[in-house]
Backbone as JSON Lines, residues from 0, in Angstrom:
{"i":0,"aa":"X","n":[-17.65,65.69,26.59],"ca":[-16.48,65.25,27.26],"c":[-15.62,66.48,27.67]}
{"i":1,"aa":"X","n":[-15.13,66.49,28.85],"ca":[-14.37,67.61,29.35],"c":[-12.91,67.48,28.6]}
{"i":2,"aa":"X","n":[-12.31,68.73,28.51],"ca":[-11.0,68.79,27.85],"c":[-9.97,67.87,28.41]}
{"i":3,"aa":"X","n":[-10.02,67.75,29.78],"ca":[-8.99,66.86,30.39],"c":[-9.22,65.4,30.04]}
{"i":4,"aa":"X","n":[-10.48,64.97,30.04],"ca":[-10.82,63.62,29.66],"c":[-10.45,63.33,28.19]}
{"i":5,"aa":"X","n":[-10.68,64.31,27.31],"ca":[-10.31,64.12,25.93],"c":[-8.78,64.03,25.75]}
{"i":6,"aa":"X","n":[-7.98,64.82,26.47],"ca":[-6.64,64.79,26.43],"c":[-6.1,63.43,26.89]}
{"i":7,"aa":"X","n":[-6.69,62.87,27.96],"ca":[-6.29,61.59,28.49],"c":[-6.57,60.48,27.45]}
{"i":8,"aa":"X","n":[-7.7,60.61,26.76],"ca":[-8.07,59.66,25.77],"c":[-7.15,59.68,24.57]}
{"i":9,"aa":"X","n":[-6.76,60.81,24.15],"ca":[-5.79,60.99,23.02],"c":[-4.44,60.43,23.49]}
{"i":10,"aa":"X","n":[-3.99,60.71,24.68],"ca":[-2.71,60.28,25.22],"c":[-2.67,58.79,25.31]}
{"i":11,"aa":"X","n":[-3.85,58.2,25.76],"ca":[-3.95,56.72,25.82],"c":[-3.86,56.04,24.48]}
{"i":12,"aa":"X","n":[-4.49,56.68,23.47],"ca":[-4.42,56.15,22.13],"c":[-3.01,56.2,21.52]}
{"i":13,"aa":"X","n":[-2.35,57.36,21.81],"ca":[-0.96,57.49,21.31],"c":[-0.1,56.51,21.99]}
{"i":14,"aa":"X","n":[-0.21,56.26,23.36],"ca":[0.57,55.25,23.99],"c":[0.28,53.88,23.42]}
{"i":15,"aa":"X","n":[-0.88,53.53,23.2],"ca":[-1.26,52.24,22.62],"c":[-0.6,52.01,21.25]}
{"i":16,"aa":"X","n":[-0.69,53.11,20.39],"ca":[-0.03,52.97,19.13],"c":[1.45,52.83,19.19]}
{"i":17,"aa":"X","n":[2.13,53.53,20.1],"ca":[3.52,53.4,20.31],"c":[3.92,52.09,20.82]}
{"i":18,"aa":"X","n":[3.12,51.54,21.69],"ca":[3.34,50.17,22.23],"c":[3.19,49.12,21.13]}
{"i":19,"aa":"X","n":[2.23,49.37,20.29],"ca":[1.93,48.34,19.16],"c":[3.13,48.24,18.26]}
{"i":20,"aa":"X","n":[3.91,49.28,18.07],"ca":[4.99,49.2,17.15],"c":[6.39,49.07,17.87]}
{"i":21,"aa":"X","n":[6.29,48.92,19.21],"ca":[7.53,48.71,19.93],"c":[8.29,49.92,20.34]}
{"i":22,"aa":"X","n":[7.53,51.04,20.45],"ca":[8.19,52.31,20.85],"c":[7.69,52.95,22.16]}
{"i":23,"aa":"X","n":[7.01,52.09,22.95],"ca":[6.51,52.59,24.21],"c":[7.62,53.23,25.04]}
{"i":24,"aa":"X","n":[8.77,52.67,25.03],"ca":[9.89,53.17,25.88],"c":[10.44,54.43,25.29]}
{"i":25,"aa":"X","n":[10.05,54.93,24.13],"ca":[10.54,56.17,23.54],"c":[9.4,57.22,23.45]}
{"i":26,"aa":"X","n":[8.32,56.99,24.19],"ca":[7.21,57.88,24.14],"c":[7.42,59.33,24.48]}
{"i":27,"aa":"X","n":[8.44,59.62,25.16],"ca":[8.68,61.1,25.52],"c":[9.79,61.64,24.64]}
{"i":28,"aa":"X","n":[10.43,60.84,23.7],"ca":[11.49,61.38,22.95],"c":[10.94,62.21,21.8]}
{"i":29,"aa":"X","n":[11.69,63.22,21.36],"ca":[11.36,64.0,20.2],"c":[11.55,63.14,19.0]}
{"i":30,"aa":"X","n":[10.72,63.25,17.97],"ca":[10.82,62.49,16.73],"c":[12.25,62.63,16.11]}
{"i":31,"aa":"X","n":[12.83,63.86,16.11],"ca":[14.06,64.09,15.54],"c":[15.21,63.4,16.16]}
{"i":32,"aa":"X","n":[15.03,62.85,17.39],"ca":[16.18,62.14,18.03],"c":[16.04,60.65,17.86]}
{"i":33,"aa":"X","n":[14.98,60.16,17.17],"ca":[14.87,58.72,16.9],"c":[15.8,58.29,15.81]}
{"i":34,"aa":"X","n":[16.27,56.97,15.95],"ca":[17.05,56.42,14.85],"c":[16.12,56.19,13.63]}
{"i":35,"aa":"X","n":[16.65,56.02,12.44],"ca":[15.86,55.88,11.23],"c":[14.78,54.81,11.39]}
{"i":36,"aa":"X","n":[15.18,53.64,11.76],"ca":[14.25,52.53,11.94],"c":[13.13,52.87,12.9]}
{"i":37,"aa":"X","n":[13.45,53.58,13.97],"ca":[12.46,54.03,14.92],"c":[11.48,55.0,14.33]}
{"i":38,"aa":"X","n":[12.02,55.92,13.46],"ca":[11.18,56.86,12.71],"c":[10.21,56.11,11.89]}
{"i":39,"aa":"X","n":[10.51,55.1,11.19],"ca":[9.69,54.32,10.4],"c":[8.54,53.65,11.27]}
{"i":40,"aa":"X","n":[8.95,53.26,12.39],"ca":[7.91,52.62,13.34],"c":[6.97,53.8,13.82]}
{"i":41,"aa":"X","n":[7.53,54.97,14.06],"ca":[6.74,56.09,14.47],"c":[5.67,56.51,13.4]}
{"i":42,"aa":"X","n":[6.13,56.43,12.12],"ca":[5.26,56.65,10.99],"c":[4.08,55.68,11.07]}
{"i":43,"aa":"X","n":[4.35,54.46,11.27],"ca":[3.27,53.4,11.4],"c":[2.38,53.66,12.55]}
{"i":44,"aa":"X","n":[2.98,54.04,13.71],"ca":[2.12,54.43,14.86],"c":[1.19,55.54,14.53]}
{"i":45,"aa":"X","n":[1.7,56.54,13.86],"ca":[0.78,57.7,13.51],"c":[-0.35,57.27,12.61]}
{"i":46,"aa":"X","n":[-0.05,56.28,11.75],"ca":[-1.16,55.74,10.89],"c":[-2.17,54.88,11.77]}
{"i":47,"aa":"X","n":[-1.66,54.14,12.7],"ca":[-2.51,53.27,13.49],"c":[-3.43,54.15,14.37]}
{"i":48,"aa":"X","n":[-3.0,55.25,14.78],"ca":[-3.79,56.18,15.62],"c":[-5.07,56.55,14.93]}
{"i":49,"aa":"X","n":[-5.11,56.52,13.6],"ca":[-6.31,56.82,12.88],"c":[-7.23,55.66,12.68]}
{"i":50,"aa":"X","n":[-6.8,54.49,13.15],"ca":[-7.6,53.25,13.06],"c":[-8.01,52.96,11.62]}
{"i":51,"aa":"X","n":[-7.06,52.99,10.65],"ca":[-7.44,52.75,9.27],"c":[-7.81,51.28,8.93]}
{"i":52,"aa":"X","n":[-8.62,51.03,8.01],"ca":[-8.92,49.65,7.48],"c":[-7.95,49.26,6.39]}
{"i":53,"aa":"X","n":[-7.35,50.27,5.72],"ca":[-6.3,50.01,4.72],"c":[-5.14,50.91,5.03]}
{"i":54,"aa":"X","n":[-3.96,50.34,5.05],"ca":[-2.78,51.19,5.21],"c":[-1.88,51.04,3.95]}
{"i":55,"aa":"X","n":[-1.47,52.22,3.41],"ca":[-0.59,52.24,2.28],"c":[0.84,52.63,2.76]}
{"i":56,"aa":"X","n":[1.75,51.73,2.51],"ca":[3.17,51.94,2.92],"c":[4.02,52.06,1.71]}
{"i":57,"aa":"X","n":[4.73,53.18,1.55],"ca":[5.56,53.45,0.44],"c":[7.04,53.18,0.81]}
{"i":58,"aa":"X","n":[7.6,52.06,0.39],"ca":[9.03,51.7,0.67],"c":[9.4,51.83,2.17]}
{"i":59,"aa":"X","n":[8.68,51.15,3.01],"ca":[8.95,51.25,4.42],"c":[10.36,50.82,4.81]}
{"i":60,"aa":"X","n":[11.08,50.03,4.03],"ca":[12.35,49.58,4.36],"c":[13.54,50.53,3.81]}
{"i":61,"aa":"X","n":[13.14,51.56,3.0],"ca":[14.14,52.44,2.43],"c":[14.96,53.12,3.57]}
{"i":62,"aa":"X","n":[16.22,52.96,3.44],"ca":[17.07,53.58,4.4],"c":[17.18,52.91,5.78]}
{"i":63,"aa":"X","n":[16.41,51.83,5.94],"ca":[16.49,51.15,7.26],"c":[17.68,50.19,7.33]}
{"i":64,"aa":"X","n":[18.5,50.19,8.32],"ca":[19.65,49.41,8.5],"c":[19.24,47.84,8.46]}
{"i":65,"aa":"X","n":[20.12,47.05,8.0],"ca":[19.89,45.58,7.9],"c":[19.46,45.02,9.24]}
{"i":66,"aa":"X","n":[20.03,45.47,10.34],"ca":[19.66,44.97,11.68],"c":[18.34,45.34,12.11]}
{"i":67,"aa":"X","n":[17.73,46.5,11.57],"ca":[16.42,46.91,11.94],"c":[15.31,46.28,11.1]}
{"i":68,"aa":"X","n":[15.66,45.7,9.98],"ca":[14.61,45.15,9.02],"c":[13.77,44.11,9.66]}
{"i":69,"aa":"X","n":[14.37,43.09,10.28],"ca":[13.47,42.03,10.87],"c":[12.38,42.54,11.83]}
{"i":70,"aa":"X","n":[12.79,43.54,12.69],"ca":[11.84,44.07,13.68],"c":[10.72,44.8,12.95]}
{"i":71,"aa":"X","n":[11.09,45.58,11.92],"ca":[10.11,46.36,11.15],"c":[9.17,45.41,10.38]}
{"i":72,"aa":"X","n":[9.74,44.36,9.84],"ca":[8.89,43.39,9.13],"c":[7.92,42.81,10.15]}
{"i":73,"aa":"X","n":[8.37,42.5,11.36],"ca":[7.42,41.96,12.35],"c":[6.28,42.97,12.69]}
{"i":74,"aa":"X","n":[6.63,44.17,12.73],"ca":[5.61,45.26,12.99],"c":[4.61,45.32,11.83]}
{"i":75,"aa":"X","n":[5.06,45.27,10.65],"ca":[4.15,45.31,9.46],"c":[3.31,44.03,9.46]}
{"i":76,"aa":"X","n":[3.86,42.88,9.72],"ca":[3.09,41.67,9.79],"c":[2.07,41.73,10.83]}
{"i":77,"aa":"X","n":[2.27,42.34,11.93],"ca":[1.27,42.44,12.94],"c":[0.09,43.35,12.7]}
{"i":78,"aa":"X","n":[0.25,44.17,11.61],"ca":[-0.83,45.14,11.24],"c":[-2.11,44.47,10.71]}
{"i":79,"aa":"X","n":[-1.96,43.28,10.21],"ca":[-3.17,42.61,9.62],"c":[-3.77,41.63,10.61]}
{"i":80,"aa":"X","n":[-3.28,40.41,10.61],"ca":[-3.78,39.37,11.53],"c":[-5.32,39.34,11.55]}
{"i":81,"aa":"X","n":[-5.91,39.45,12.68],"ca":[-7.42,39.29,12.87],"c":[-8.04,40.68,12.88]}
{"i":82,"aa":"X","n":[-7.26,41.78,12.59],"ca":[-7.81,43.08,12.72],"c":[-8.77,43.41,11.55]}
{"i":83,"aa":"X","n":[-8.73,42.67,10.52],"ca":[-9.49,43.09,9.32],"c":[-8.84,44.15,8.49]}
{"i":84,"aa":"X","n":[-7.7,44.56,8.84],"ca":[-6.94,45.64,8.2],"c":[-6.18,45.02,7.04]}
{"i":85,"aa":"X","n":[-6.09,45.77,5.97],"ca":[-5.25,45.36,4.76],"c":[-4.09,46.37,4.73]}
{"i":86,"aa":"X","n":[-2.91,45.85,4.19],"ca":[-1.75,46.65,3.97],"c":[-1.36,46.53,2.52]}
{"i":87,"aa":"X","n":[-1.3,47.71,1.87],"ca":[-0.79,47.7,0.51],"c":[0.59,48.43,0.59]}
{"i":88,"aa":"X","n":[1.6,47.72,-0.01],"ca":[2.99,48.19,0.23],"c":[3.75,48.24,-1.14]}
{"i":89,"aa":"X","n":[4.4,49.32,-1.36],"ca":[5.39,49.38,-2.48],"c":[6.71,49.2,-1.79]}
{"i":90,"aa":"X","n":[7.45,48.11,-2.35],"ca":[8.67,47.86,-1.68],"c":[9.57,47.21,-2.73]}
{"i":91,"aa":"X","n":[10.89,47.53,-2.7],"ca":[11.84,46.94,-3.67],"c":[12.72,45.85,-3.01]}
{"i":92,"aa":"X","n":[12.6,45.63,-1.8],"ca":[13.37,44.58,-1.11],"c":[12.59,43.29,-1.26]}
{"i":93,"aa":"X","n":[12.98,42.47,-2.26],"ca":[12.16,41.3,-2.59],"c":[12.12,40.3,-1.38]}
{"i":94,"aa":"X","n":[13.1,40.22,-0.62],"ca":[13.11,39.28,0.56],"c":[11.99,39.73,1.53]}
{"i":95,"aa":"X","n":[11.8,41.0,1.63],"ca":[10.77,41.51,2.55],"c":[9.36,41.22,2.0]}
{"i":96,"aa":"X","n":[9.24,41.53,0.66],"ca":[7.91,41.28,-0.06],"c":[7.58,39.8,0.11]}
{"i":97,"aa":"X","n":[8.51,38.96,-0.24],"ca":[8.28,37.48,-0.23],"c":[7.87,37.02,1.2]}
{"i":98,"aa":"X","n":[8.42,37.65,2.2],"ca":[8.06,37.32,3.6],"c":[6.73,37.76,4.02]}
{"i":99,"aa":"X","n":[6.28,38.96,3.52],"ca":[5.09,39.57,4.02],"c":[3.85,39.39,3.09]}
{"i":100,"aa":"X","n":[4.04,39.29,1.82],"ca":[2.91,39.5,0.89],"c":[2.1,38.2,0.68]}
{"i":101,"aa":"X","n":[0.78,38.33,0.67],"ca":[-0.1,37.21,0.2],"c":[-0.2,37.27,-1.32]}
{"i":102,"aa":"X","n":[-0.15,38.47,-1.89],"ca":[-0.28,38.7,-3.36],"c":[0.76,39.75,-3.72]}
{"i":103,"aa":"X","n":[1.34,39.59,-4.85],"ca":[2.34,40.5,-5.37],"c":[1.88,40.99,-6.81]}
{"i":104,"aa":"X","n":[1.95,42.31,-6.99],"ca":[1.77,42.82,-8.39],"c":[3.18,43.38,-8.79]}
{"i":105,"aa":"X","n":[3.54,42.94,-9.96],"ca":[4.9,43.42,-10.53],"c":[4.68,44.35,-11.7]}
{"i":106,"aa":"X","n":[5.2,45.55,-11.59],"ca":[5.05,46.53,-12.63],"c":[6.4,46.66,-13.33]}
{"i":107,"aa":"X","n":[6.39,46.93,-14.65],"ca":[7.66,47.13,-15.41],"c":[7.32,48.15,-16.49]}
{"i":108,"aa":"X","n":[7.95,49.32,-16.45],"ca":[7.74,50.39,-17.42],"c":[6.29,50.75,-17.47]}
{"i":109,"aa":"X","n":[5.57,50.7,-16.32],"ca":[4.21,51.21,-16.25],"c":[3.19,50.1,-16.65]}
{"i":110,"aa":"X","n":[3.6,48.89,-16.9],"ca":[2.75,47.81,-17.33],"c":[2.74,46.72,-16.22]}
{"i":111,"aa":"X","n":[1.57,46.15,-16.03],"ca":[1.48,45.03,-15.02],"c":[1.92,43.79,-15.67]}
{"i":112,"aa":"X","n":[3.01,43.27,-15.17],"ca":[3.64,42.0,-15.65],"c":[2.92,40.76,-15.06]}
{"i":113,"aa":"X","n":[2.67,40.86,-13.72],"ca":[2.09,39.7,-13.07],"c":[1.44,40.14,-11.81]}
{"i":114,"aa":"X","n":[0.38,39.43,-11.4],"ca":[-0.28,39.7,-10.12],"c":[-0.81,38.39,-9.63]}
{"i":115,"aa":"X","n":[-0.15,37.81,-8.57],"ca":[-0.57,36.51,-8.11],"c":[0.17,36.25,-6.79]}
{"i":116,"aa":"X","n":[0.16,34.99,-6.35],"ca":[0.83,34.67,-5.12],"c":[2.33,34.78,-5.28]}
{"i":117,"aa":"X","n":[3.06,34.94,-4.24],"ca":[4.6,35.15,-4.36],"c":[5.24,34.05,-5.16]}
{"i":118,"aa":"X","n":[4.78,32.78,-4.85],"ca":[5.51,31.64,-5.57],"c":[5.19,31.67,-7.11]}
{"i":119,"aa":"X","n":[3.95,31.98,-7.45],"ca":[3.6,32.09,-8.85],"c":[4.28,33.28,-9.51]}
{"i":120,"aa":"X","n":[4.3,34.34,-8.87],"ca":[5.03,35.53,-9.47],"c":[6.48,35.24,-9.64]}
{"i":121,"aa":"X","n":[7.15,34.75,-8.71],"ca":[8.59,34.41,-8.78],"c":[8.9,33.39,-9.87]}
{"i":122,"aa":"X","n":[7.99,32.51,-10.19],"ca":[8.17,31.49,-11.26],"c":[7.82,32.04,-12.6]}
{"i":123,"aa":"X","n":[7.24,33.18,-12.72],"ca":[6.78,33.77,-13.96],"c":[8.02,34.16,-14.84]}
{"i":124,"aa":"X","n":[8.07,33.57,-15.99],"ca":[9.2,33.81,-16.92],"c":[9.37,35.2,-17.34]}
{"i":125,"aa":"X","n":[8.23,35.98,-17.53],"ca":[8.27,37.37,-17.9],"c":[8.82,38.2,-16.76]}
{"i":126,"aa":"X","n":[8.47,37.89,-15.58],"ca":[8.98,38.63,-14.48],"c":[10.52,38.37,-14.37]}
{"i":127,"aa":"X","n":[10.87,37.14,-14.44],"ca":[12.31,36.73,-14.4],"c":[13.08,37.43,-15.44]}
{"i":128,"aa":"X","n":[12.65,37.49,-16.67],"ca":[13.39,38.17,-17.67],"c":[13.5,39.64,-17.48]}
{"i":129,"aa":"X","n":[12.41,40.29,-17.01],"ca":[12.42,41.7,-16.79],"c":[13.32,42.12,-15.72]}
{"i":130,"aa":"X","n":[13.38,41.35,-14.66],"ca":[14.17,41.75,-13.44],"c":[15.47,41.01,-13.29]}
{"i":131,"aa":"X","n":[15.59,39.92,-13.87],"ca":[16.82,39.15,-13.62],"c":[17.64,38.92,-14.94]}
{"i":132,"aa":"X","n":[17.14,39.33,-16.03],"ca":[17.75,39.07,-17.31],"c":[17.42,37.85,-18.01]}
{"i":133,"aa":"X","n":[17.93,37.64,-19.19],"ca":[17.5,36.42,-19.97],"c":[18.34,35.23,-19.68]}
{"i":134,"aa":"X","n":[19.36,35.32,-18.82],"ca":[20.29,34.21,-18.55],"c":[19.48,33.06,-17.78]}
{"i":135,"aa":"X","n":[18.31,33.34,-17.32],"ca":[17.62,32.24,-16.59],"c":[17.0,31.35,-17.66]}
């Protein structure tokens, strides 16, 4: 493949990844000029460019403004679907986890407290005591 064709192929893949996360309109912007939520989307686009089967996301909502969370949640939700891709995510925003997760693993002081569906984990008395206190 000629260098020009390879460059066009890479550029097309980058454009597709940016489009997938809703950043096609910012394709010529420098990463440093992006808002924090846009930077999180860019990180996901960079991952997508590698066409992974499993994506590991470490606290993708950290530092993201409340108004940007729903759009970022929608991007993360779109990563699986019928693509056969799995997403493993560490996140402390329970509303986000409950909205996105098929299964939740809850750790406390290095020990696994529960691993099940969101409804089952949230109903787990040990989880409630560890994270919400004994008042429940």
